[in-house]
TIKOLKE-785136 format. One record per residue (C-alpha): residue number from 1; chain; x, y negated, z negated. Coordinates in Angstrom, 3 decimals, always signed. Each point is the difference from the previous one (the first is absolute). Example, Ala and Ser with C-alpha at 12.3 -4.5 7.8 and 13.67 -1.06 7.14 Angstrom:
REM residues 2
NODE   seq   mol          X          Y          Z
NODE     1     A    +12.300     +4.500     -7.800
NODE     2     A     +1.370     -3.440     +0.660
REM end
This chain:
REM residues 125
NODE   seq   mol          X          Y          Z
NODE     1     A    +82.074    +94.358    -58.430
NODE     2     A     +3.675     -0.895     -0.701
NODE     3     A     +1.113     -3.501     -0.963
NODE     4     A     +3.244     -1.343     +1.326
NODE     5     A     +2.392     -1.438     -2.692
NODE     6     A     -0.080     -3.482     -0.339
NODE     7     A     +3.221     -1.475     +1.459
NODE     8     A     +1.182     -3.087     +2.028
NODE     9     A     +0.500     +0.448     +3.747
NODE    10     A     +3.279     +0.542     +1.813
NODE    11     A     -0.292     -3.516     +1.219
NODE    12     A     -0.715     -1.407     -3.524
NODE    13     A     +3.187     +2.005     -1.212
NODE    14     A     +2.342     -1.505     +2.571
NODE    15     A     -1.354     -3.558     -0.976
NODE    16     A     +0.616     +0.957     -3.743
NODE    17     A     +3.423     +1.423     +0.979
NODE    18     A     +1.126     -3.114     +1.704
NODE    19     A     -1.142     -2.119     -3.164
NODE    20     A     +2.076     +2.439     -2.233
NODE    21     A     +3.335     +0.169     +2.187
NODE    22     A     -0.162     -3.929     +0.032
NODE    23     A     -0.464     -0.284     -3.425
NODE    24     A     +2.911     +2.560     -0.657
NODE    25     A     +2.013     -2.352     +2.290
NODE    26     A     -0.547     -2.946     -2.069
NODE    27     A     +0.212     +1.783     -3.277
NODE    28     A     +3.415     +1.501     +1.066
NODE    29     A     +1.376     -3.752     +0.848
NODE    30     A     -1.190     -0.995     -3.254
NODE    31     A     +1.514     +2.548     -1.928
NODE    32     A     +3.123     -0.192     +1.799
NODE    33     A     +0.119     -3.797     -0.976
NODE    34     A     -0.404     +1.148     -3.690
NODE    35     A     +2.868     +2.574     +0.375
NODE    36     A     +1.978     -2.508     +1.209
NODE    37     A     -0.434     -2.472     -2.925
NODE    38     A     +1.415     +3.245     -2.121
NODE    39     A     +3.209     -0.268     +2.302
NODE    40     A     +0.404     -3.683     +0.018
NODE    41     A     +2.121     -1.190     -2.916
NODE    42     A     -1.536     -3.426     -0.164
NODE    43     A     +2.991     -1.674     -1.903
NODE    44     A     -1.425     -3.874     +0.874
NODE    45     A     +3.255     -1.144     -0.789
NODE    46     A     -0.572     -0.322     -3.690
NODE    47     A     +3.691     +0.714     -0.998
NODE    48     A     +0.820     -3.443     -0.892
NODE    49     A     -3.028     -0.946     -1.860
NODE    50     A     -0.893     +0.142     -3.938
NODE    51     A     -0.036     +3.278     -1.304
NODE    52     A     -3.346     -0.529     -1.524
NODE    53     A     -1.704     -0.824     +3.434
NODE    54     A     +1.877     +3.283     +1.660
NODE    55     A     -1.806     +2.189     -3.018
NODE    56     A     -3.244     -1.551     +0.982
NODE    57     A     +0.765     +0.725     +3.416
NODE    58     A     +0.924     +3.590     -0.492
NODE    59     A     -3.111     +0.654     -2.221
NODE    60     A     -2.481     -1.478     +2.868
NODE    61     A     +2.063     +1.924     +2.505
NODE    62     A     -0.476     +3.352     -2.133
NODE    63     A     -3.737     -0.756     -0.340
NODE    64     A     -0.111     -0.897     +3.873
NODE    65     A     +1.726     +3.498     +0.646
NODE    66     A     -2.235     +1.929     -2.032
NODE    67     A     -3.122     -1.663     +1.719
NODE    68     A     +1.679     +0.861     +3.437
NODE    69     A     +0.551     +3.665     -1.231
NODE    70     A     -3.809     +0.295     -0.893
NODE    71     A     -0.818     -1.523     +3.272
NODE    72     A     +2.051     +2.475     +1.972
NODE    73     A     -1.560     +2.831     -1.920
NODE    74     A     -3.643     -1.211     +0.751
NODE    75     A     +1.298     -0.703     +3.540
NODE    76     A     +1.330     +3.711     +0.653
NODE    77     A     -3.227     +1.322     -1.813
NODE    78     A     -2.059     -1.978     +2.487
NODE    79     A     +2.085     +1.703     +3.030
NODE    80     A     -0.250     +3.071     -1.250
NODE    81     A     -3.935     -0.270     -0.259
NODE    82     A     -0.153     -1.275     +3.451
NODE    83     A     +2.117     +3.023     +1.293
NODE    84     A     -2.453     +2.364     -1.765
NODE    85     A     -2.785     -2.089     +1.846
NODE    86     A     +1.661     +0.891     +3.360
NODE    87     A     +0.134     +3.559     -1.083
NODE    88     A     -3.783     +0.013     -0.756
NODE    89     A     -0.468     -1.524     +3.458
NODE    90     A     +2.040     +2.788     +1.461
NODE    91     A     -2.032     +2.745     -1.404
NODE    92     A     -3.353     -1.878     +0.566
NODE    93     A     -0.753     -0.365     -3.949
NODE    94     A     +0.599     -3.884     +0.055
NODE    95     A     -2.818     -2.238     -1.121
NODE    96     A     -1.960     +2.827     -2.039
NODE    97     A     -0.237     -0.931     -3.519
NODE    98     A     +1.602     +2.604     -2.210
NODE    99     A     -2.620     -0.378     -2.936
NODE   100     A     -3.206     -0.327     +2.154
NODE   101     A     +0.997     +1.739     +3.037
NODE   102     A     -1.487     -2.867     +2.056
NODE   103     A     +1.542     -2.351     +2.322
NODE   104     A     +1.387     -3.009     -1.575
NODE   105     A     -0.953     -3.001     +1.986
NODE   106     A     +1.751     -1.274     +2.907
NODE   107     A     +0.359     -3.538     -1.593
NODE   108     A     +1.574     +1.390     -3.212
NODE   109     A     +2.558     +2.207     +2.109
NODE   110     A     +0.853     -3.078     +2.126
NODE   111     A     +0.970     -1.935     -3.015
NODE   112     A     +1.228     +3.103     -2.052
NODE   113     A     +1.061     +2.485     +2.515
NODE   114     A     +1.436     +2.175     -2.326
NODE   115     A     -3.099     +0.034     -2.014
NODE   116     A     -1.171     +3.907     -1.145
NODE   117     A     -2.893     -1.229     -2.033
NODE   118     A     -3.153     -1.733     +1.029
NODE   119     A     -1.292     -3.164     -1.487
NODE   120     A     -2.691     +2.155     -1.645
NODE   121     A     +2.386     +2.547     -1.272
NODE   122     A     +2.424     -2.772     -1.328
NODE   123     A     -2.820     -1.875     -2.179
NODE   124     A     -0.228     +3.567     -1.584
NODE   125     A     +3.425     -0.169     -1.237
REM end
């Protein structure tokens, strides 16, 4: 007696694909906004204010740019992870825990569609 490998149905995979494509679109919009802040030279009209104030503002702007760079890096990784999830849907391995080989709970995949570990496997880490 042979057992079929555990996997999600084609209709489930299509549902997940829709969720992932929607998340990619939103994540790409967010990334474009973040990248737009790099290109913006936000002067805010401080040319005629005191040098001390301008120094504080430049320091704050530098910190803000660094924070935006970190957010952009995280967003790019998120988009890459979502695209990898799409590839797993295409090759019908989506939703299978890479540690246990069991199905990842549907509720987990709805919330974290790029997950590759079940909650049980995640707790073991």
